[in-house]
C-alpha positions in Angstrom: -3.0 17.7 -15.6 0.5 17.2 -15.5 0.5 13.2 -15.2 -0.5 13.3 -19.0 2.9 14.1 -19.9 4.2 11.2 -18.0 3.7 8.7 -20.7 6.3 6.3 -19.1 4.5 6.2 -16.1 3.8 2.5 -14.6 2.9 2.9 -10.8 0.5 5.5 -9.7 -0.6 5.6 -6.2 -3.0 8.1 -5.2 -4.7 6.6 -2.3 -6.3 8.5 0.4 -6.4 11.7 -1.3 -10.3 12.8 -1.4 -10.6 12.4 -5.3 -14.5 11.6 -4.8 -16.7 11.2 -7.9 -15.8 14.9 -9.4 -12.0 13.9 -9.3 -12.7 10.2 -10.5 -13.6 11.8 -14.2 -10.3 13.9 -14.2 -8.5 11.0 -13.3 -10.3 8.8 -15.6 -9.3 10.9 -18.5 -6.4 11.3 -17.3 -5.4 7.2 -17.2 -6.7 7.2 -20.8 -3.1 8.8 -21.8 -1.0 6.5 -19.8 -0.5 3.5 -21.6 2.2 1.8 -19.6 -0.1 1.7 -16.0 0.5 -1.2 -14.5 0.1 -0.6 -10.8 -2.9 1.8 -9.8 -3.9 2.8 -6.3 -7.1 4.5 -5.7 -8.0 3.3 -2.2 -9.5 5.3 0.5 -11.3 8.2 -2.1 -14.8 8.2 -1.7 -15.3 7.5 -5.2 -18.8 5.7 -4.7 -20.3 3.9 -8.0 -20.7 7.0 -10.2 -16.8 7.5 -9.8 -15.6 4.1 -10.0 -17.9 3.9 -13.1 -16.1 6.6 -14.6 -12.5 5.3 -13.5 -13.7 1.5 -14.9 -14.4 2.7 -17.9 -10.6 4.5 -18.6 -8.7 1.4 -16.6 -10.7 -0.8 -19.1 -8.3 0.6 -21.8 -5.1 0.3 -19.7 -3.9 -3.1 -21.0 -0.5 -3.5 -19.1 -2.5 -3.2 -16.1 -1.6 -6.0 -13.5 -2.4 -4.3 -10.0 -5.9 -2.4 -8.8 -6.9 -1.4 -5.6 -10.1 0.1 -4.6 -10.8 -0.6 -1.3 -12.7 1.6 0.7 -14.1 3.4 -2.1 -18.1 2.9 -0.6 -18.7 0.7 -4.1 -21.8 -0.9 -4.5 -23.6 -3.5 -6.5 -24.0 -1.0 -9.6 -20.3 0.1 -9.2 -19.4 -3.5 -9.2 -20.8 -4.6 -12.2 -19.8 -1.6 -14.5 -16.2 -3.0 -12.7 -16.6 -6.2 -13.8 -17.7 -5.7 -17.5 -15.0 -2.7 -18.1 -12.1 -5.4 -16.4 -12.6 -8.7 -17.7 -10.4 -8.4 -21.2 -7.5 -6.9 -18.8 -5.5 -10.2 -19.3 -2.3 -9.0 -17.3 -5.0 -8.2 -14.2 -3.4 -10.6 -11.2 -4.4 -8.2 -8.4 -8.2 -6.8 -7.5 -8.6 -5.3 -4.2 -12.4 -3.9 -3.6 -12.4 -4.8 0.2 -14.0 -3.2 2.4 -16.7 -1.5 -0.1 -20.8 -2.3 0.0 -21.0 -5.1 -2.5 -22.9 -7.7 -1.5 -22.1 -11.8 -1.8 -25.1 -11.7 -4.7 -22.8 -9.6 -7.2 -19.7 -11.3 -6.4 
C-alpha cells in the first residue's frame, strides 16, 4: 500500500474503516514499514482476536508508539493475552484503550 512510503508518518487514525480480520494482516505488514509511529487508532474495526493478534505482533515492533486505541473491536481473552505479550516491551506506550471489547476481568 501507499502508506509504506510514508516513512515519517507518526499519527495513523483508521477508526471506523471496516478493516476486519483480513485487512488486519495487510495493515500489520504496513505497520512494520513505519518506524516513527507514535499514535495509532484502529478502534471500531471489528478486528476480533485473529485480527488483533496480527496487529499486535507488528505493533510490538513500533518502539516509538505512545498511543494505541483498540476499543470496539470484539477482542476476547485470547486476543488480549497476545496483546499483553507483544506490547510489554513498548517503553513509550502511555495510552492503551481496549474498552468496549469482550475481555473478562480474569484476563486483566
